C-alpha positions as CSV (number, residue, x, y, z in Angstrom):
1,X,149.8,98.1,-2.2
2,X,151.5,95.6,-3.9
3,X,152.5,96.3,-7.9
4,X,150.1,93.3,-8.8
5,X,147.1,94.6,-7.2
6,X,148.1,98.6,-8.9
7,X,148.3,96.8,-12.5
8,X,145.1,94.6,-12.1
9,X,143.2,98.1,-10.6
10,X,144.7,100.0,-13.9
11,X,143.6,97.5,-16.1
12,X,140.0,96.9,-14.6
13,X,140.0,100.9,-14.8
14,X,140.7,100.5,-18.1
15,X,137.9,98.9,-19.3
16,X,135.2,101.1,-17.8
17,X,134.1,103.6,-20.4
18,X,135.0,107.1,-19.7
19,X,132.4,109.7,-18.5
20,X,131.9,112.9,-20.6
21,X,132.5,115.4,-17.7
22,X,133.6,118.3,-19.3
23,X,130.9,118.0,-22.5
24,X,128.2,117.6,-19.4
25,X,129.5,120.7,-17.0
26,X,129.3,122.7,-20.6
27,X,125.8,121.7,-21.0
28,X,124.8,122.6,-17.6
29,X,126.6,125.8,-17.2
30,X,124.9,127.4,-20.6
31,X,121.6,126.0,-19.1
32,X,121.9,127.9,-16.6
33,X,122.9,131.3,-18.0
34,X,120.2,130.9,-20.6
35,X,118.2,130.5,-17.1
36,X,119.7,133.7,-15.7
37,X,119.5,135.4,-18.5
38,X,115.5,134.8,-19.0
39,X,115.1,135.8,-15.2
40,X,116.8,139.0,-16.0
41,X,115.0,139.4,-19.2
42,X,111.6,139.2,-17.3
43,X,112.8,141.4,-14.3
44,X,113.7,144.4,-16.5
45,X,110.4,144.1,-18.7
46,X,108.5,144.0,-15.0
47,X,110.4,147.0,-14.0
48,X,110.1,149.2,-16.9
49,X,106.1,148.4,-16.8
50,X,105.6,150.0,-13.8
51,X,106.5,153.6,-14.3
52,X,104.2,152.8,-16.9
53,X,101.5,151.9,-14.7
54,X,102.1,154.5,-12.3
55,X,102.2,157.0,-14.4
56,X,98.5,156.0,-16.1
57,X,97.3,158.0,-18.5
58,X,98.0,161.4,-16.4
59,X,94.2,162.5,-15.5
60,X,93.8,162.8,-11.6
61,X,91.7,161.8,-9.2
62,X,88.3,164.5,-8.9
63,X,88.3,166.6,-5.9
64,X,85.6,168.1,-4.2
65,X,83.9,171.7,-5.1
66,X,85.9,173.7,-3.2
67,X,89.7,172.2,-4.3
68,X,91.2,169.5,-2.4
69,X,91.3,170.1,1.6
70,X,91.8,168.1,4.7
71,X,88.6,167.2,6.8
72,X,87.9,169.2,10.0
73,X,87.7,166.4,12.3
74,X,88.3,162.7,12.2
75,X,85.8,160.1,13.2
76,X,88.0,158.4,15.9
77,X,86.3,157.0,18.9
78,X,88.2,157.4,22.4
79,X,88.4,154.0,24.2
80,X,86.7,153.7,27.6
81,X,89.4,152.8,30.4
């Protein structure tokens, strides 16, 4: 590269406005951090809500007159071969 070409390129580059790379990168990082924090907060809220829904109000399912028991027979049919 000749000296004249190098000087011409530097002059042309000096006229071009600078692009605010750092400012945009900082804004993008902050936005990503906020989104990540929002997702983590939503996930924690869902995890905290699960025990409340699983536990319910403390009532158990009704049992039969003799209490809980297993069936004597299962209603399964054998396949014919």
